[in-house]
N, C-alpha and C positions, 0 to 999 in steps of 0.2 A: 722421654718418648712421646712422639706425636701419633695418635692412632686416628685413623681416617675410616670413613665410611664411604664408599665409592661404588659407581655403577661402571661395569666393566664390559666392553663390547662382546657379545657373544654368551654372556651370562644372564640368565634368567633373572635373578635376584641380586640385591647389593650384597657387597662383603666388605670386610673390615680389613685393614693393612696398617702396618707400620711406615710411617715415611722417614726415609733417609735421603737427605738432600732432595734431587729431582726425581727420586725413584720411590716406589711402594713396594713392600714385601708383603704379600696378601697372607692371612691367616685363615684358618678353618675355625667356623664357628664364630661365637661372640665373645669378646673380651669381657663382657658382664657376666657370662655364665661359666666360662673357664678360667680358672685361677692362673694356670699356665697358658702362655699364648702357643698355639699349634700352627707353625709355619706350613704354608702349603707348598712351599719351594717355586712358587711363581713369583717372579719380580718384574714390575713393569714401569714404565717412564709416567710420571705424575700427568705429563701431557697426553697420555693415551687413555686417560680413565676421566670421570666426571664426579667430582666432589659433591657428595650430598650432606644434609645434615647430619653431623658425626653421631647423633643419638635420637631415638624416638622415645621419649619418656612417657611413663604412665602419667605423670602430671609435673607441671611447672609452677613451683612456688616461687613467688616473686616478694621482694622486701621493699615496701614505700617508704620515701624520705628518709634514705640511710646516709646521704651526704647534706651536711648543715647546710651548703650553699645551695643546693636545689630545693631543699626545704623553704629556704628564704624566698627564692626566685617564685616559688608557687604561693607565696604569701602565708607562709606558715612557720612551724617550729619543728624541730626533731620531736617525735612523741616520746613519752615516758617509757613505754614499751614498743617493741617492734609492731609495725603494721605489715600484715601479710594478705596476699591475695593470691588466686590461682589463675592461669591461662590454661585453656585446653590444648591438649597435644595437636589438635589440628591447627593451630597457629603456627606450627614449625616448618621453616623451609630452611635450605642450605645456601650456602655461598654461591652468588651467582643468580639465584632464583629472584622472581619478581616479587616485591611488595605492592600489593594490589590495594589501592585505595577504594573504600566502600562508598557507595553512593549516599549513605545515610551522614557522612561528614565532610566537612569542609576545612577541618583543621588537624591534620594527622601529624604527629610529632615522632621524630627520632629520640631513642634514649639509649645511649651505649650503657652496657653493663658487664662486668665479670659475671661468668656463670659457673658455678659449681655442679660437676656431674658426680652423682652418687654411684659408688662401687660396691656396696655391701648392705644388707638390711640393717636399718638404723632405726632405733627407738630407745628414746630416753639416753642418749649419747652425752659422755661427759664431755665438756668442751676441750678439755686436755687431751682427750683420745679422738677427736674428731677426725684427725687423718686417716684414722684406721678404716672410715666408711667413706672418705673421698676419694674417687678414682682419679680425678683429673679437673681441669678447668679448660672453658673455652670462651669464645666471644659471643655476645648476645646483643640484641637490638630489641628493647621492650617497646615495641610500636604501640602508640597510643592515640585515639582519637580524642583529642583534649576538649573538643567542644561537647562531646556525649558524657565524657568524665564529669564535665561541670553542670551540664544539664541534668544527668540522671541523680548526682549526688553518691554515686557510688560507681565503682570501677570495672564491674564485670563487661558490660557490653563494650566499653570503650578498649579494652585491651584484649578482646577475645575473637576479633575477626581472622577469618582465615589468612595466612601469610603474616601475620603479626608477630612472630617470634623467630627471626632469623637467628640462626646458630652456626659457629663454625669458625674457621674452616676445618679445624680438627680440635681433637683433646689434646692438651699437653698434661702428661701425668706427672711430670717431676717440675715443679714449681712452686716457689715460695710467693704467696698471694698478697703478701703485706704492704708491698710498697711497688706497684706496678703503674707505669703511666698508661691512661686510658684517654681516648680521644674520639672524636666524630668528624669526619670530614663530608660536607654536602657540596658535591660537584667541585672538589679539590680545595674547598675553602674552610678551615678549621672552625667548627662550631662549639664542640666541647673539647676542654683540655684539662683533665684531672688526674689524680692519683688515688690507688686504693688504700694510701696510707690515710686517707681523709674520711675514710668510711667509719661511721659512727660505731656500727657493730661489724666486726670482721667477718668474713666468710666463715671462719671457723665456728664463731660465736652463733652465727645464724643457722648453720648446720643443727649444731647442739639444741638451740632454743626450738626450731621448727621441729626436731624430732622428739620433743617433748608434748608436741600439739598431735603430729600425726606420724606415721610410720612411713619412713622413706625406703624406696626399693631400688636396687641396682638400675640405673638407667635414668632416674628422676634427676631432675635439674632444679636448682636454686638460682635466681637472679638476685644478686646482692644489693642492687641499687644504681641510681644514676647521679653523676655529677652535674653541675649547673651547666646551663648553655642549650638547654632542649629547644627545640624549634620545629617549625612546620615544614614538610616536605610536597612537592606537587609532582603531578605527571611530568615524565622527562628527567626528573633528579635522579641522581646516583649517590648514594649514600653509603660511607665505610666506616665501619667501627674497628680500632685499631688497640691492642692490648699488648704492652711490652712483654716480650719473650712468649707470647702466642702466636700472633699474627693478625690479618686483617680480614675481617667479613665484610665483603661487598654486595650490594643489592641495588639493582634498578627500581624505580618506583613508576607504577603504571596505574593509569585508570581502570576501573572494571569494564 
């Protein structure tokens, strides 16, 4: 099932819906609150609504160096224990929204990532039961000011500018995440071409591990890491992240 969050002409607030082909069946309330979907009876063409970021998380937890090839291209090795960091929820944008390049950086990179969306309160989760707290999966771009990451010696500023976490285009709730092609195209040229089977620590393992550190709440998002091939984006570029069985997340890049 594909769950989208959309803006509908004439409605004051965004609403959720279930996508069926080129149509969307709107629901009442939030799928993160209501266990059973309550359909409103309103069915619209996807072309008549605007896709928004499919979730507005309380926090975005990211996993660094979780593909060996990316760790190598960054001049390092996979850490003995997972390295995690946070992005603020003000970084979130949706499909079609602009990634805005900050004036403080001259080297902003794309990073395609499989994102896990949490669906239930999660604390000290057993890895074998991780699916019980996972709502679904979506595409993410962990946009990074690489020059600031290197000069600061830590990652917070480099990862936290507004618009630095595109998510979407929707959440796929019925997905086996262990072997999915994941790629980035920059202006229609393939830059990243990986597969989630090469994750050092799987999506389920990271949900469990992170839940030992902090409580995860419905709507929280975990970014599982990026494969090799990261690189810069400049004003006028268009970047697309595609994950098999989910879809494609596309964002223009503009200067502030």
